[in-house]
C-alpha positions in Angstrom: 101.0 130.9 91.6 98.1 128.5 91.3 98.4 128.9 87.4 101.5 127.5 87.5 100.1 124.1 89.1 100.1 122.1 85.9 103.9 122.6 85.4 104.7 121.2 88.7 105.9 117.7 89.4 103.9 114.8 90.8 104.0 115.3 94.5 107.0 113.0 96.0 110.5 112.4 97.3 111.7 114.5 94.3 109.9 117.4 95.4 111.3 121.2 96.0 114.6 121.4 97.5 113.3 123.8 100.2 113.4 121.4 102.7 116.4 120.1 104.7 116.6 115.8 104.4 114.4 115.0 101.6 117.1 113.2 99.9 117.6 111.0 103.0 114.1 109.7 102.7 114.8 108.8 99.4 118.0 106.6 100.5 116.0 104.9 103.1 116.7 101.3 102.4 113.1 99.4 102.0 112.4 96.4 104.4 110.1 94.8 106.8 108.9 97.9 108.6 106.9 99.1 105.7 103.8 96.9 105.3 102.5 96.2 101.7 105.8 97.0 99.6 107.0 94.1 97.3 108.9 91.3 99.3 111.3 91.4 96.1 112.2 95.0 96.6 114.1 94.1 100.1 116.8 96.0 100.2 116.2 98.6 97.8 116.0 102.3 98.3 112.8 103.7 98.1 114.3 105.9 95.1 115.5 103.3 93.4 112.1 101.5 94.0 110.2 104.3 92.9 112.2 104.8 89.7 110.7 101.4 88.7 107.3 102.8 88.3 105.8 99.2 89.3 102.1 98.7 89.2 100.1 98.6 92.1 98.4 95.7 90.6 100.9 93.7 89.3 104.1 94.9 90.5 104.5 92.7 93.7 102.4 94.9 96.2 100.8 92.8 99.2 97.7 93.7 100.2 96.1 95.0 102.3 97.7 98.3 100.7 96.9 102.2 100.9 97.1 103.9 97.8 97.2 108.0 97.5 96.3 109.4 94.5 99.0 111.7 92.5 96.7 113.5 90.5 94.1 114.3 93.3 96.8 115.6 95.9 98.0 117.9 93.2 94.8 118.9 92.6 94.1 119.4 96.2 97.2 121.4 96.9 96.4 123.9 94.2 92.9 124.5 94.8 93.7 125.6 98.4 96.6 127.6 97.4 94.1 129.3 94.8 91.6 129.5 97.5 93.6 131.3 100.1 95.1 134.0 97.3 91.5 134.9 96.4 90.3 135.6 100.0 93.6 137.1 101.2 94.8 134.6 103.4 97.7 133.3 104.8 97.9 129.1 105.2 99.6 127.3 107.7 98.1 124.0 107.3 98.0 121.4 110.4 100.5 119.1 109.5 99.1 116.6 112.1 96.9 115.2 109.3 100.0 113.5 107.5 103.0 114.1 109.2 104.9 113.8 106.0 107.7 116.2 105.3 107.2 115.6 101.6 103.8 116.3 101.9 104.9 119.7 104.0 107.6 120.8 100.9 104.4 120.1 98.4 102.2 122.5 100.8 104.7 125.2 101.3 105.7 125.4 97.4 101.8 126.1 97.0 102.1 128.8 98.9 101.9 128.2 102.7 103.3 130.3 105.4 104.1 127.7 107.5 103.1 124.7 109.1 100.8 123.9 112.1 101.5 121.4 114.7 99.5 120.1 117.9 102.1 118.7 120.1 106.0 119.1 120.6 107.1 116.0 118.8 105.4 117.4 115.6 107.0 120.3 115.8 110.8 118.4 115.9 110.0 116.2 113.2 109.2 120.1 111.2 112.1 121.4 112.3 114.2 117.8 111.5 113.3 118.7 107.8 113.7 122.4 107.9 110.6 124.1 108.5 111.2 127.6 109.2 107.5 128.5 110.4 105.6 126.6 113.1 102.3 127.6 114.4 101.3 125.2 117.6 98.1 125.0 117.9 97.9 124.4 121.7 99.8 126.0 125.3 103.0 124.9 125.5 103.7 124.0 129.2 106.3 121.0 129.0 109.3 122.4 130.2 111.7 119.8 128.2 110.0 120.7 124.8 110.2 124.5 126.0 114.0 123.9 126.7 114.2 122.5 123.0 112.3 125.2 121.9 114.6 127.7 123.3 117.5 126.2 121.8 116.0 125.9 118.4 115.2 129.9 118.7 118.7 130.7 119.8 120.6 128.4 117.0 118.5 129.7 114.1 117.5 133.4 113.6 115.2 132.5 110.9 112.9 130.5 112.8 109.2 131.6 113.9 107.5 130.0 116.2 103.9 131.0 117.7 101.6 128.9 120.0 98.4 129.3 122.0 98.3 130.3 125.6 95.2 130.5 127.0 95.6 130.6 131.0 98.0 132.6 133.3 99.5 129.8 135.1 100.2 128.7 131.6 102.0 131.7 131.2 103.6 131.4 134.4 104.8 127.5 133.3 106.1 128.8 130.2 108.0 132.1 131.5 109.6 129.9 134.2 110.8 127.0 131.5 112.0 129.5 128.7 114.0 131.6 131.9 115.5 128.3 133.5 116.7 127.5 129.9 118.5 130.9 129.4 116.0 131.6 126.3 117.5 134.4 124.4 114.7 135.1 122.0 110.9 135.6 123.3 108.6 133.0 122.3 106.1 134.5 120.3 102.1 133.8 121.6 98.3 134.4 120.6 95.8 134.2 123.0 93.3 131.7 122.6 89.5 132.3 122.7 87.5 129.4 123.5 84.6 128.5 121.4 82.0 128.4 123.8 81.1 126.9 127.2 81.9 123.4 126.9 84.0 123.7 124.0 87.4 122.4 123.8 90.6 124.5 125.0 91.1 128.3 125.3 90.1 131.2 127.6 86.2 131.2 127.8 85.6 135.2 127.8 87.0 138.2 126.7 87.8 139.2 130.3 89.8 135.7 130.8 91.6 136.6 127.3 92.6 140.1 128.9 93.7 138.5 131.9 96.3 136.4 129.9 97.3 138.8 127.8 98.4 141.0 130.7 100.3 138.1 131.9 102.0 137.5 128.8 102.8 141.5 129.2 104.7 141.0 132.5 106.7 137.7 131.3 110.1 138.6 129.7 110.3 135.3 128.0 107.1 135.5 125.9 105.7 138.0 123.4 102.1 138.7 122.7 101.6 138.8 118.7 98.1 138.0 118.2 94.6 136.0 119.0 93.8 132.9 117.9 90.9 130.0 118.2 89.3 126.6 116.6 85.9 127.5 115.5 85.2 123.8 114.8 84.5 123.2 118.4 81.7 125.9 118.5 78.6 124.0 120.3 75.8 123.1 117.8 78.2 124.8 115.3 76.0 126.4 112.1 76.9 129.1 109.8 75.1 131.8 112.1 76.9 130.7 115.3 80.4 130.0 114.0 80.4 133.5 112.2 79.3 134.9 115.4 82.3 133.5 117.3 84.7 134.7 114.7 83.8 138.0 114.9 84.1 137.9 118.6 87.8 136.7 117.9 88.1 139.8 115.8 86.7 142.3 118.1 89.4 140.8 120.8 92.2 141.5 118.4 91.2 145.0 117.9 90.3 145.6 121.6 94.0 144.3 122.4 95.5 146.5 119.7 93.2 149.8 121.2 94.7 148.8 124.4 98.3 148.4 123.2 98.8 145.0 124.1 100.6 144.3 120.8 103.2 147.0 121.7 105.9 144.3 121.5 105.8 144.0 117.9 108.3 146.1 115.8 106.9 148.4 113.6 105.4 147.0 110.3 105.2 143.3 112.0 101.6 141.9 111.5 99.5 141.0 114.0 97.9 137.4 114.2 94.8 136.3 113.9 94.1 132.7 112.9 91.3 130.3 113.0 90.3 128.0 110.1 89.8 124.0 110.4 88.5 122.2 107.5 84.8 122.7 107.9 84.4 126.5 108.1 87.0 127.7 106.6 84.2 129.5 104.2 83.2 131.0 107.3 86.7 132.3 108.3 87.4 133.8 104.8 83.9 135.9 105.3 84.5 137.3 108.5 88.2 137.9 108.2 87.3 140.0 105.2 85.6 142.6 108.0 88.9 142.9 110.0 89.0 146.4 110.6 92.3 148.5 110.0 94.5 148.2 113.0 97.9 149.9 113.9 99.9 146.8 111.9 99.3 145.0 109.4 96.9 141.5 110.2 98.3 138.0 109.0 94.7 136.4 108.7 96.1 132.8 108.9 93.9 129.6 108.0 95.0 126.3 109.5 93.0 123.6 107.4 94.8 120.1 107.2 92.6 117.4 106.0 92.2 119.1 102.1 95.4 117.5 101.1 94.2 114.0 100.9 90.5 115.3 101.6 88.1 111.7 101.8 85.3 109.8 100.9 83.3 110.2 104.1 83.4 112.9 107.1 84.8 115.8 105.1 83.2 115.0 101.9 80.1 116.0 103.9 81.5 118.9 105.9 83.7 120.7 103.2 82.7 124.1 103.0 83.2 123.6 99.2 79.9 122.1 99.2 78.5 125.4 100.2 80.2 127.8 97.7 80.9 125.4 94.8 81.6 127.9 92.4 85.1 128.0 94.0 85.8 124.6 93.0 85.8 121.1 95.1 88.4 118.9 96.6 88.9 115.3 95.4 89.5 112.0 97.7 93.1 111.1 97.3 93.1 107.8 99.2 91.7 104.2 98.2 92.7 101.4 100.3 92.9 97.9 98.5 92.1 94.8 100.5 91.6 90.9 99.0 88.8 88.8 99.4 90.6 85.9 101.6 87.0 84.3 102.6 83.4 84.0 101.3 82.0 81.5 103.8 78.2 82.2 102.2 76.4 83.7 99.8 75.5 86.9 101.8 79.0 87.0 103.7 82.9 87.8 102.6 86.0 88.8 104.5 88.8 91.1 103.1 92.4 91.1 104.6 92.1 94.7 105.9 90.9 95.9 109.4 91.3 98.6 111.9 95.4 98.3 111.5 94.8 99.6 108.0 91.6 101.6 107.9 90.3 104.9 109.7 87.4 103.6 111.6 86.8 106.3 114.0 84.0 108.5 111.8 82.7 106.0 109.1 83.4 102.6 108.1 85.0 102.1 104.6 83.1 102.3 101.3 83.4 99.6 99.0 83.8 101.2 95.4 85.5 98.6 93.2 86.4 95.4 92.5 89.5 94.2 90.4 89.1 90.8 89.6 91.4 88.4 90.8 90.5 86.5 87.7 91.3 89.0 84.6 92.1 92.2 86.2 88.9 93.6 85.1 87.7 96.4 87.4 83.8 97.0 88.1 81.8 98.9 90.5 81.2 97.4 94.0 77.5 96.8 93.5 75.7 94.8 96.4 79.0 95.1 98.3 78.8 97.0 102.2 81.6 96.8 104.4 79.6 96.4 107.8 82.4 96.4 110.6 86.0 95.9 111.2 87.9 93.3 113.1 91.8 94.3 114.1 92.8 92.4 110.6 89.5 91.5 108.6 86.7 94.0 107.1 83.3 92.1 107.4 81.5 92.3 104.1 78.0 92.0 103.7 76.8 91.0 100.1 73.5 91.3 98.2 72.0 88.7 95.7 73.9 88.2 92.7 77.0 90.4 93.8 79.8 89.6 92.1 82.8 88.8 94.6 85.1 86.0 94.9 88.0 85.1 96.8 91.2 86.6 95.6 89.3 89.5 94.2 90.7 92.8 95.0 88.1 95.3 96.8 89.1 99.0 96.4 87.9 101.2 99.3 87.3 104.6 100.5 87.8 106.1 103.7 86.8 108.5 106.0 88.9 110.9 108.0 92.4 111.6 106.6 94.2 112.0 110.1 93.4 108.2 111.3 94.3 106.9 107.7 97.7 108.8 107.3 98.7 107.5 111.0 98.5 103.6 110.0 101.1 103.8 107.3 104.7 104.8 107.5 105.3 104.6 103.3 102.7 105.0 101.4 102.8 104.5 97.5 101.8 107.8 95.6 99.7 106.0 92.4 99.0 107.5 89.0 95.5 107.1 87.7 96.8 104.3 85.2 97.9 102.5 88.7 101.7 103.3 88.1 103.5 104.0 91.4 105.3 106.9 91.2 106.6 107.5 94.4 106.4 106.9 98.5 105.5 109.2 101.2 107.0 108.8 104.5 104.8 109.6 107.4 106.1 110.2 111.0 103.6 109.5 113.4 
């Protein structure tokens, strides 16, 4: 499949027809809701604006404006498809990163088994656009959400939903809500093994996991289909510690299987073993390759999400591809462009982008290039450093001799995709020559 990547269209609103509702996104009208879009595009549909193929720099876009590289997105989609295939992994990328049905469609086209969610709202967005397989990486105990889920499952026999359970009380709440909703299909669940004492969610010990699994077995509205967890929360994570925890997860699945706890699975239906954030999926691939033969096939489900855009900070340092460079490399796809609006002293400048526009929870943006406000020429951002963010300003320190004046555009790399996507509802998808080829809609 990955060999065909070069023949695929650029990601965007005109993507694959496998999801419903994408055409409706293309018909949405451009107006004041969507920051940075050209004021003279007011009233055009998104599709009509995309068809104009405007330049990000001369086409009337206002600053600040977040751009997503069309080429880098496609590269990253293809790379993870190839990686998953090479290692025999299924892939349910975490949709919380982008909350973009268009990117979900592209991820599914590039071989994804389904899309991972964290909370009910995200699952509702997925279903609104026809996602048929959802893995919810949390225990779902909200009665209203469970009532909605029961309705979705009953109405669509082809819809597959799996979520965590990590407590007997959680199982009781789920069973109570589903019975009250009159659910006719059981909800598939996986027992979450916690990553260690003091880590995030998950049953802390194998004995705790067994207690939860037995509670599921007694609940008529639930069906145990596997085990899961998140290795990114292993305390003082290292390759050795993460692999040790992953081996515990695999051993838990084997123990459950030996004790007949997956008896509700139909013949040939796979046991789900799932892990894999964006920092340790190489360890997941290594340990999942060691999974012993069980009574049913195994769905080895990876859930990394940040790869689709990657970044210039946190994930650039953490990506497993740094450890296995022979497998390829992800490309940062985001660049935030802002304009110099003040140059009050030789050592200081201010840009018109701040916390409302840029991720700042892990690292500050990094100045990469400057586009001259006089002639449009582009140069490296030498001697230019972002030192802080206000709500609507970036604080810039400039070294002696640094070229920067009011009106220049500064292109910045960002750290942390999840808190970059969520600040923008409609993101220009930009080709390498600056042409805006499409717009990516998000739903946070």
